[in-house]
C-alpha atoms as a printed R data frame, in Angstrom:
   type eleno elety resid chain resno       x       y       z
1  ATOM     1    CA   MET     A     1   3.247 -10.134 -10.611
2  ATOM     2    CA   THR     A     2   0.658 -12.124 -12.593
3  ATOM     3    CA   SER     A     3   1.046 -13.251 -16.199
4  ATOM     4    CA   PRO     A     4  -1.709 -14.899 -18.267
5  ATOM     5    CA   THR     A     5  -0.889 -17.967 -20.370
6  ATOM     6    CA   SER     A     6  -2.242 -18.844 -23.808
7  ATOM     7    CA   ASN     A     7  -4.884 -21.103 -22.216
8  ATOM     8    CA   GLY     A     8  -6.103 -18.389 -19.825
9  ATOM     9    CA   LEU     A     9  -4.393 -19.553 -16.605
10 ATOM    10    CA   ALA     A    10  -2.861 -16.802 -14.493
11 ATOM    11    CA   ILE     A    11   0.635 -17.580 -13.208
12 ATOM    12    CA   GLN     A    12   1.585 -15.528 -10.150
13 ATOM    13    CA   ARG     A    13   5.187 -14.831  -9.188
14 ATOM    14    CA   GLU     A    14   6.036 -14.074  -5.587
15 ATOM    15    CA   GLU     A    15   9.621 -13.011  -5.018
16 ATOM    16    CA   GLY     A    16  11.664 -12.241  -1.922
17 ATOM    17    CA   ASP     A    17  15.328 -11.300  -1.514
18 ATOM    18    CA   SER     A    18  16.709 -14.812  -2.027
19 ATOM    19    CA   LYS     A    19  13.680 -17.046  -2.654
20 ATOM    20    CA   GLY     A    20  10.502 -17.049  -4.655
21 ATOM    21    CA   ARG     A    21   7.711 -19.110  -6.112
22 ATOM    22    CA   TYR     A    22   5.382 -19.400  -9.079
23 ATOM    23    CA   VAL     A    23   1.751 -20.298  -8.318
24 ATOM    24    CA   VAL     A    24  -1.259 -21.341 -10.418
25 ATOM    25    CA   HIS     A    25  -4.810 -21.647  -9.044
26 ATOM    26    CA   LEU     A    26  -7.346 -23.829 -10.836
27 ATOM    27    CA   ASP     A    27 -10.756 -24.904  -9.542
28 ATOM    28    CA   GLY     A    28  -9.799 -24.155  -5.935
29 ATOM    29    CA   ALA     A    29  -6.493 -26.089  -6.107
30 ATOM    30    CA   GLU     A    30  -2.984 -24.602  -6.038
31 ATOM    31    CA   ALA     A    31   0.154 -25.760  -7.870
32 ATOM    32    CA   GLU     A    32   3.535 -24.218  -7.069
33 ATOM    33    CA   LEU     A    33   7.202 -24.207  -7.975
34 ATOM    34    CA   THR     A    34   9.616 -22.738  -5.423
35 ATOM    35    CA   TYR     A    35  13.176 -21.615  -6.028
36 ATOM    36    CA   SER     A    36  16.234 -20.118  -4.355
37 ATOM    37    CA   ARG     A    37  18.643 -17.654  -5.929
38 ATOM    38    CA   ALA     A    38  22.220 -18.881  -6.319
39 ATOM    39    CA   GLY     A    39  23.929 -15.730  -7.559
40 ATOM    40    CA   ASP     A    40  22.943 -13.108 -10.106
41 ATOM    41    CA   SER     A    41  22.284 -15.455 -13.026
42 ATOM    42    CA   MET     A    42  21.287 -18.781 -11.474
43 ATOM    43    CA   ILE     A    43  18.300 -20.161  -9.594
44 ATOM    44    CA   ILE     A    44  17.803 -23.555  -7.963
45 ATOM    45    CA   ILE     A    45  14.330 -25.067  -8.287
46 ATOM    46    CA   ASP     A    46  13.901 -26.766  -4.930
47 ATOM    47    CA   HIS     A    47  10.262 -27.853  -4.788
48 ATOM    48    CA   THR     A    48   7.232 -28.491  -6.981
49 ATOM    49    CA   GLU     A    49   3.735 -29.397  -5.845
50 ATOM    50    CA   VAL     A    50   0.851 -30.307  -8.140
51 ATOM    51    CA   PRO     A    51  -2.483 -31.532  -6.762
52 ATOM    52    CA   GLY     A    52  -3.719 -34.824  -8.208
53 ATOM    53    CA   ALA     A    53  -6.592 -33.073  -9.974
54 ATOM    54    CA   MET     A    54  -4.107 -30.988 -11.997
55 ATOM    55    CA   ARG     A    55  -1.702 -33.771 -13.004
56 ATOM    56    CA   GLY     A    56  -1.575 -34.407 -16.708
57 ATOM    57    CA   SER     A    57  -3.420 -31.166 -17.519
C-alpha cells in the first residue's frame, strides 16, 4: 500500500503476519521504520533507519 503525503512523498507500507515496515524513497535513498505486532491493538517500533542525506528534512 502506498500513501502520498502533503509534500508529495510516497510512503509505502509492507506488512506480513507479525511484522511490517514503512518505507520512503527520496533521490535514490531509502528511509524505513520497522515494527512487530504485539497483539491486536499494539505494535512495537523496533528499528528506524534514515540516510544522512535525509536527516533534518
